[in-house]
N, C-alpha and C positions, 0 to 999 in steps of 0.2 A: 791564625788554624790552619795552618798550613797541611798539618796532618789531619784536620779533619777535610777539606778540602779532596788533596789526595783520598780517602778511606772511602768519599764519597764520591767519586772519581773512578773507582777500582768498581764500588757495591754498583752503580747504575751501569758500568759498561757492562755488567750482564744481562743489561735489560736491552731489548730488541736485537738480538739476535739469535731467539728461535721462540717463533709463535708458542711453541709446548713447553718453555721457562718461562717465560710473557703470563704464560692464562697462571702457572703456578701462583707467579708471583704478584698475582692481579688479586685469586683468590686468597688466598695468607693475608695482606693487606689491607682488603676491605674492612668496612666499619664488624662487621658481624659473625666472619668464618669463626675466627681462632677467638673472638671475645662467648660468640655462644658456647661453644667447644668448654670455653673455662669455665660458664657458669654453669654447662649441666656437669663438669666436675664437682663443683662445689653443692652441686642437688646431690649429686652420687654424693657423696663425702658426710652428707647430713643425717644422711639413713642408713649409718657404714659404722660398721666397727667389729670389734669381734665380741668382745665384751662393753657390760652397761658403762665403765670405764671411760674405756677408749670411743665410746659418740658421743658421750657427751665431750670428750676432748675435742670430738671431728667436728660436733656444731660450735665450741667456743672459736676455734677458726673459723665460721664461716659465719658467727657471726661482729666476733673481731675483723672480719677482714671487710664487711660490707661497711663498717664505721669506717677503717682504714683507709677507702676506699674515696669516704667522703671527704675525709680529713687533708690527702690528698688530691684530686679536685679541689677544693676549698687552695691549695698552697698554691696549683696551675693558675686556676683565675687567677688569683694574684699576680705569681710571676707575670701573667699574662696584662695587666693592667700597668706593671711598672715599665717591662720590658718587650717590646713589640720586636721579633724577629724573621724577615719574610722565607717563606719558603725558598728551596731551592733555586726553584725552575722562574722566582719572580725575578732575580737576574743573569741565573745563566741559563745554558743551552743545557739541557736536558732528557732523559727519554721521559716521561713522563707515561708512568701505565694507570692513571688513576684521575680524577677529576682533583679540577684545580681549589684545594682548602684553602678559603681567606682568614683563620686564626693563624696567632701567631707560631711557627714552630717549634720556638726551645719553651719549656720546656714537650716533649713529643705529650701529648695526653693518651693513643693508644699505645708509649711503653710505661706511659704512669698507671695506668689502669689495670694493664696485663703484667708489670713485675707485682705491683700490690698486690695483687690478684695470690701472685706463687711466694713472695714473703711472709705474705700473712696464713698462709696455710704451709708452708716451712718451719713454719715456727711453731706449728703442732703435727704436724705431721709430712715426716720429710718422705718418702713413697714419691705422696700423693703432689707436694710442693717441688721435686725434683720435675713429673708430670706436667706442670701448671709454668717452671720456669722454661724448660725447654718449648712449651707454646709461645710464651711471652716470646725469648728469641727468636723465634722464624720470623713472629710477629716486627718486631722490635728489626730485622733482616729486611725482611720481605720491602716498610715504607723506606729503608734508605733505599734498595735496589729500583722500587716502583718511582723513586723520586720525592717523593714530599716530606723526608724528613735530611738531615747533616747526621752523623755518625755522634755531634757533642746532640743534638738534641731528642738523642735514646738514651744518653750516658746521663741526664738531665733527667730524665724522666723514669729512670733505677734508682738515684741517688734521690727523687722527691720519695719514691713510693719506699723505697727500705726505711727512711728516714721514717714517716708513718705509718707502717708496720711496727719500726722498731715501739714508738713511742705508745702508739695502742696496746699493744701486746705485753712488752716489754714493763709502762712504766704509771698507763691506766688502770692500775689495780684494779679502782672502782669500781669499774666494768665489771669483772667475774660477777660481783652478786647478781648484774643485773642480771647476765647470761642463763647463772644456773636459775634465777626466778624464773626467766623467758622460758627455756627448755621446762622446766615441769611443767609452766601451765600452756608451753605448745603439745604434752604428753598427753595432759588427760582428753588430749582433741583430737587424741594416735596425728599427730601431725611433728611428735618426733623420738 
């Protein structure tokens, strides 16, 4: 894992050099800023679409994203029960810009959620998916720069999230019938 450590040192080397850059990294890596922005994108996506068909596609994207994120979190939990990887700061001297999380570093929970949202939406709407991928990359990079994840933790989160999105959207076709029923029911209450 020499490459993993070298990449971590390079990214974490950006921390501690400038109070302004440190503050930006802290904002990007926290548990709320970018994840809240991603949820707001999902909320906007739910109510957007130039036609009824486009709007229903966006709404299916949101519903599929919820299920994909739940599945990805279950996979991450299973990985954490089987394999525990200490955080970089546990055994190395790093510039830490965050609190000391005690859960397993691999795969990254934050990267998994962010990339799962992005991948799920991308499969329905490339424009919104690109925005979400951008936010997810910023979150993932900030978590490495801030000292709480190795790059391979991010890669693990990316793989889990991509698999979860692909499985839910491309293979679990039985959900399509449920999505349309939920959308039509919510439309009666002016919520879709």
